Structure formats: structure tokens, C-alpha cells
C-alpha positions in Angstrom: 8.6 -27.7 0.8 11.6 -29.5 2.1 14.2 -27.8 4.2 17.6 -27.6 2.4 21.0 -27.0 3.8 24.1 -25.6 2.3 27.2 -24.7 4.1 29.2 -21.8 2.7 27.2 -19.2 0.9 27.9 -15.9 2.4 29.2 -13.6 -0.3 32.1 -11.1 0.1 34.4 -9.2 -2.2 37.2 -6.8 -1.7 38.3 -4.5 -4.5 40.7 -1.7 -5.2 37.7 0.6 -5.3 36.4 -0.8 -1.9 33.2 -2.1 -3.7 31.7 -5.2 -2.2 29.0 -6.2 -4.6 28.8 -7.4 -8.2 25.3 -6.7 -9.6 25.0 -3.0 -9.0 23.1 -0.3 -10.8 25.1 2.0 -13.2 24.7 5.1 -11.0 26.4 3.2 -8.1 29.5 2.2 -9.9 32.5 4.5 -9.6 32.7 6.9 -12.5 36.0 8.4 -13.8 37.5 10.0 -17.0 40.1 7.1 -17.3 40.4 3.6 -16.2 39.1 0.0 -16.2 37.0 -1.4 -13.3 36.7 -4.9 -11.9 34.5 -6.5 -9.2 34.6 -10.0 -7.8 32.5 -12.1 -5.4 32.9 -15.5 -3.9 31.4 -17.6 -1.1 32.7 -16.2 2.1 32.8 -19.6 3.9 33.4 -23.1 2.4 34.3 -26.6 3.5 37.1 -28.7 2.0 35.4 -30.4 -1.0 32.9 -27.6 -1.6 32.8 -25.9 -5.0 33.1 -22.2 -4.6 31.4 -20.0 -7.2 33.3 -16.9 -8.3 31.7 -14.1 -10.3 33.9 -11.5 -12.0 32.6 -8.3 -13.5 34.8 -6.2 -15.8 33.3 -2.8 -16.6 34.2 0.6 -18.1 33.5 3.4 -15.7 35.4 6.0 -17.8 34.3 8.5 -20.4 36.5 6.9 -23.0 36.3 3.7 -25.0 38.7 0.9 -23.8 40.7 -1.4 -26.0 42.7 -4.6 -25.5 41.3 -5.4 -22.1 43.3 -8.3 -20.6 41.8 -10.3 -17.7 44.0 -12.6 -15.7 43.1 -14.9 -12.8 45.8 -17.4 -12.2 44.0 -19.5 -9.6 40.9 -19.9 -11.8 43.0 -20.4 -15.0 41.3 -17.4 -16.6 43.0 -15.5 -19.3 40.7 -13.5 -21.5 40.9 -10.5 -23.8 38.1 -8.2 -24.7 38.9 -6.2 -27.9 36.6 -3.2 -27.1 34.4 -1.9 -24.3 32.5 1.3 -25.0 32.7 4.3 -22.6 30.4 4.2 -19.6 29.6 0.5 -20.0 28.9 -0.2 -16.4 27.4 -3.7 -17.1 30.5 -4.8 -18.9 31.3 -8.5 -19.0 30.5 -11.0 -16.3 32.3 -14.3 -15.8 31.1 -17.1 -13.6 33.7 -19.7 -12.6 33.9 -22.6 -10.1 36.7 -24.1 -8.1 36.7 -27.0 -5.6 38.3 -26.2 -2.2 41.3 -28.5 -1.7 42.7 -29.8 1.6 46.0 -28.3 0.5 44.6 -24.8 0.1 45.7 -22.1 2.5 43.2 -20.7 5.0 42.1 -18.1 4.2 41.8 -18.8 0.4 42.6 -15.5 -1.4 41.9 -15.2 -5.1 43.0 -12.3 -7.2 41.9 -11.1 -10.6 43.7 -8.4 -12.5 42.7 -6.4 -15.6 44.5 -3.9 -17.8 43.4 -1.8 -20.7 44.3 1.1 -23.1 41.8 3.9 -23.6 41.0 5.7 -26.9 43.5 8.4 -25.9 46.3 5.8 -25.5 46.4 5.9 -21.7 47.1 2.6 -19.9 45.1 1.6 -16.8 45.0 -1.4 -14.6 42.9 -2.7 -11.6 42.7 -5.7 -9.4 40.4 -7.1 -6.8 40.4 -10.1 -4.4 37.8 -12.5 -3.2 38.5 -14.1 0.2 37.0 -17.5 1.3 37.5 -18.8 4.8 37.7 -22.6 5.0 35.5 -23.7 7.9 34.7 -26.7 10.0 31.2 -28.2 10.3 31.2 -28.4 14.1 27.8 -26.8 14.4 24.4 -27.6 12.9 21.4 -25.5 12.0 17.9 -26.6 10.9 15.0 -24.4 9.8 11.3 -25.2 9.4 8.4 -23.1 8.2 5.1 -23.6 6.4 4.9 -25.5 3.1 2.6 -22.9 1.6 1.1 -19.5 2.5 -0.6 -16.5 1.0 0.6 -13.0 0.4 0.1 -10.8 3.5 -0.1 -13.9 5.8 2.1 -14.0 8.9 4.0 -17.3 9.0 6.0 -18.9 11.7 9.6 -20.2 11.4 11.5 -22.4 13.8 15.3 -22.3 13.8 17.3 -24.9 15.8 21.0 -24.6 16.4 23.1 -27.5 17.8 26.7 -27.5 18.9 28.0 -30.8 17.5 31.6 -30.0 18.5 33.5 -31.5 21.5 34.1 -28.0 22.8 32.0 -25.3 24.3 31.5 -22.4 21.9 31.4 -18.8 22.9 29.9 -15.9 21.0 27.9 -18.1 18.6 26.2 -15.8 16.1 22.8 -16.9 14.6 21.3 -14.6 11.9 18.4 -14.5 9.6 18.7 -11.4 7.4 15.2 -11.7 5.8 13.6 -11.9 9.3 15.8 -9.2 10.8 16.9 -11.7 13.4 20.2 -11.9 15.2 21.3 -13.8 18.4 24.7 -14.0 19.9 25.5 -16.3 22.9 27.3 -19.3 24.2 26.5 -23.0 23.3 28.0 -25.8 25.4 29.1 -29.0 23.7 26.0 -30.9 22.5 23.6 -28.0 23.5 20.6 -27.0 21.4 19.0 -23.6 21.1 15.6 -23.0 19.5 14.2 -19.8 18.1 10.6 -19.2 17.1 10.2 -16.3 14.6 7.4 -14.7 12.6 7.3 -13.1 9.1 4.6 -11.4 7.1 4.9 -12.3 3.4 5.3 -9.2 1.3 3.1 -8.6 -1.8 5.9 -8.7 -4.3 7.1 -12.2 -3.7 6.6 -14.5 -6.7 5.8 -18.2 -6.6 8.1 -19.2 -3.8 9.7 -17.6 -0.7 13.1 -18.9 0.3 15.1 -17.6 3.2 18.3 -18.7 4.9 19.5 -18.7 8.5 23.2 -18.9 9.2 25.3 -19.7 12.3 29.0 -19.3 12.9 31.5 -19.2 15.7 35.3 -19.0 16.2 37.3 -21.5 18.2 40.9 -20.5 18.5 42.0 -20.3 14.8 39.1 -22.3 13.5 36.0 -20.8 12.0 32.8 -22.9 12.4 29.9 -22.2 10.0 26.6 -23.7 8.8 23.4 -22.5 7.2 19.9 -23.8 6.5 17.1 -22.7 4.1 13.4 -23.2 3.9 11.1 -22.7 0.9 7.4 -21.8 1.1 5.1 -22.0 -1.9 3.1 -18.8 -2.4 -0.5 -19.6 -3.0 -3.0 -17.7 -5.2 -5.5 -15.7 -3.2 -8.7 -17.4 -2.2 -10.5 -14.1 -2.3 -10.7 -11.7 -5.2 -8.9 -8.9 -3.4 -6.8 -7.9 -0.4 -8.0 -5.1 1.9 -7.3 -1.5 1.0 -6.7 1.4 3.3 -9.0 4.2 4.3 -7.0 6.5 2.0 -7.4 4.2 -0.9 -11.2 4.2 -0.7 -11.2 8.0 -0.1 -9.2 8.5 -3.3 -11.0 5.9 -5.4 -14.7 6.4 -5.2 -15.2 4.8 -8.6 -14.0 1.5 -7.1 -16.7 1.4 -4.4 -18.7 -1.8 -4.6 -21.9 -0.2 -3.3 -23.9 3.1 -3.4 -24.9 3.0 0.3 -23.6 1.8 3.6 -25.2 1.2 7.0 -23.1 2.6 9.8 -24.3 2.3 13.4 -27.8 1.3 12.3 -28.2 4.3 10.0 -28.1 4.2 6.2 -25.8 6.5 4.4 -25.5 7.3 0.7 -22.2 6.9 -1.0 -21.8 10.6 -1.1 -22.5 10.9 2.7 -20.0 8.1 3.5 -17.4 9.6 1.2 -17.8 13.0 3.0 -17.2 11.2 6.4 -14.0 9.7 5.0 -12.8 13.0 3.8 -13.8 14.9 7.0 -12.4 12.4 9.5 -10.2 14.1 12.2 -8.3 13.1 15.3 -10.5 15.0 17.7 -13.7 13.0 17.7 -13.2 9.3 18.2 -16.6 8.4 16.5 -15.5 10.1 13.3 -12.2 8.3 13.3 -13.9 5.0 14.0 -16.6 5.5 11.4 -14.0 6.3 8.7 -12.2 3.0 9.3 -15.5 1.2 9.5 -16.5 2.5 6.1 -13.2 1.2 4.6 -13.6 -2.2 6.3 -17.1 -2.6 5.0 -16.1 -1.7 1.5 -13.3 -4.2 1.7 -15.6 -7.0 2.7 -18.2 -6.0 0.1 -15.5 -6.1 -2.5 -14.8 -9.7 -1.5 -11.7 -9.3 0.5 -10.6 -11.9 3.0 -12.1 -11.5 6.5 -9.1 -12.7 8.5 -6.0 -10.8 9.7 -3.3 -11.2 12.4 -3.2 -9.3 15.7 -0.8 -10.1 18.5 -0.1 -13.6 17.1 -3.8 -14.3 16.9 -6.0 -14.6 13.9 -8.9 -12.2 14.0 -12.2 -12.0 12.1 -12.9 -8.5 10.8 -16.7 -9.2 10.7 -16.8 -9.5 14.5 -14.9 -6.2 14.8 -17.3 -4.6 12.3 -20.2 -5.7 14.5 -18.6 -4.2 17.6 -18.1 -0.9 15.7 -21.7 -0.8 14.6 -22.9 -1.5 18.2 -20.7 1.2 19.6 -22.0 3.8 17.1 -25.6 2.9 18.0 -24.8 3.9 21.5 -22.4 6.8 20.6 -23.6 8.2 17.3 -21.3 9.9 14.7 -20.2 13.3 16.1 -21.0 12.5 19.8 -17.3 12.9 20.7 -17.4 10.5 23.8 -14.9 10.9 26.6 -13.3 8.6 29.2 -13.6 4.9 28.8 -16.0 5.2 25.9 -13.4 7.2 23.9 -10.7 4.6 24.7 -13.1 1.8 23.5 -13.8 3.7 20.3 -10.1 4.2 19.6 -9.3 0.5 20.3 -12.0 -0.7 17.8 -10.7 2.0 15.3 -7.2 0.6 15.6 -8.3 -2.9 14.9 -10.3 -1.8 11.8 -7.2 0.2 10.7 -5.0 -2.8 11.1 -7.3 -4.9 8.9 -7.6 -2.2 6.3 -3.8 -1.9 6.0 -3.1 -5.7 6.1 -3.5 -6.3 2.4 -1.3 -6.1 -0.7 -1.9 -2.8 -2.4 
């Protein structure tokens, strides 16, 4: 997918109720016996010539119906009347409006919306909220690159490059990527680049595409400098019929087992015997912990799950780890409770099996 850039998309809102979001669940909106509510969002940063998107939500947090709800936003030329809004309507009405940032606009650009209403007991109420947009300069650039396509559960790599294009050195430059949990703050001299290499494991609930955004901003005297860049990755359908399941899954879903027997350390075990090992695994004997994870790994592979997983930025093949586990158990059979280096080896193999078994999308 192509990298796309957009400068000025951070969302902020200030309101009389100190609420800074617009799409919120009903239980999070302030409740009262009287009164009208209003929320508003807008792009936090914008350049001259950018079109800022404003979203206004008028809602009824009270226990009474509201009548003659008047909405006024002078800057956006919004004048609207809602005849009736029933009690507790926390979705209310949502308006989306757009306005171009002009070179004559003040900085910061403050936009106010006001609402008023009369409730079913005749009481008058009013509320207002502001959205504040800082007009910024594009004296810094940011680029982001990632994979064009990837699978659920795959760990992918992103590269973020930030460049100071201003004629001035910049101090306290802040680079952030909320999705990746990444933040860096430091200085960039005029013309200087800084490159960041980051990793991210794709969650199971992502649909179709994954888009994330990195931002950078700085302050130079009274001037705010801002930019952002996004990258979109296509989410591919799995090449295997399943993702790995945990040891706990197989212990609690015996009907899902793809086999009635398993070979563990060169010894055949019935399904009932293997299930008993899973149930009875404890943290005292390393061979029992190892065997329990080995059972889960073998069941995952027999079910057709992918053999590869990531460990310390390296792609591992679980089939090789399974062979190591079987070889170890041939030397130290189930229940032998090895000590010293042998115990540490067992725990290391167990941890790798565990990592694989928990690497999938449940």
C-alpha cells in the first residue's frame, strides 16, 4: 500500500462539561435531571488552506424531554432547531461541518457552538463548547513505511523518518505513534534526519486493512510546527486453517482434538493419558511443564496451524522446537524432575513452545 500523508489531524475538544470526545457510550456521558448537552471536536492542528472537519453532538443527558433546542455556531454558519429530544437520548443529533483555514484567521482558531432548550417542566437550560485548532507551519517532514500486506498475528516492521526542513535548529521535537506505543523527544538540527525502526504484532480483530499514523511536532518561539504520515497494510487471509491455541484451550476443549493419540518423547499416549498430563501439569517438575506445552504444540500442528512464530525478532519453526522437546524427554522422561542445567534446558524449550501456543488469534 502507498504511504499517505496528511498534516493536521489530531482531534481535540473542550466543553463546559470538560468532555474531550464525541462518540462516547451512553454510560460515559454526564447524566443530570435537567439540561442540554453538547460536545464538539475539530482537527487540533491545521495549515492555512486546510479544510478542518468539525463534529458537533447535541444530546439530552437529563431525565426530562427537551423542546425547542436551538443550536448556534456563528463561525460555521450553523443555525438549527430540534423540535424534540427525548429524555436520556445520549446519542442525540450529530452534525459534521467543514471550514477552510484562512490566512486571515487568528491563531489559535477558536470555534464555539452554543445550545439552549426548554424541558418538559418548563425549565430553561443552555450549554456551550469550544474546539480549538492551532494553525501550524510545515517546517518538518515525516515519512512512514511498512509492509504492503501481512497476516493476523504476524509481527511487522515499520520505519519512521523525521526530517527538519526548517532553517532553524529545533528543540524538544516530539515524535509519536500511538498504535505502536512509541514516543521520542529530542533535538533536530536544521536539515537533520532521524530514523526509527519499530515492530508491531497485528491483532486478531483487525479487518481488511491496518492503517496507523505517526506524528511529529515542535515549537519554535510562537510558531507550532507539525506533520504526520500514515501507512496502510492489507490484512491477508490465513494460509493455514487455524492459528495456534494455548495449552489451556486444548485442556478445556478435548472434543476439538484432531487425534486420539500422541507420541511424546518416543512414547505413545492415548488421548485420555495426554489430557491427564495437561490437567496435572505443575510448576515443580520441568518435564511435566514441558510435556504439557509439547502436547498443545503438537495438537496445533496436527490441526493444520502455521509452524512459524516470532522470537526475539527472529522467525522460528515450531517443528524444530518440537523435535528438541521429544529428544529431551527421551533422555529425561516425564516425571524425572531433572535439576541443574537439564532443568534450565527443559524450561527454555517449554517457554518456546508456550510462546508458539500463545502466538495465535483465539
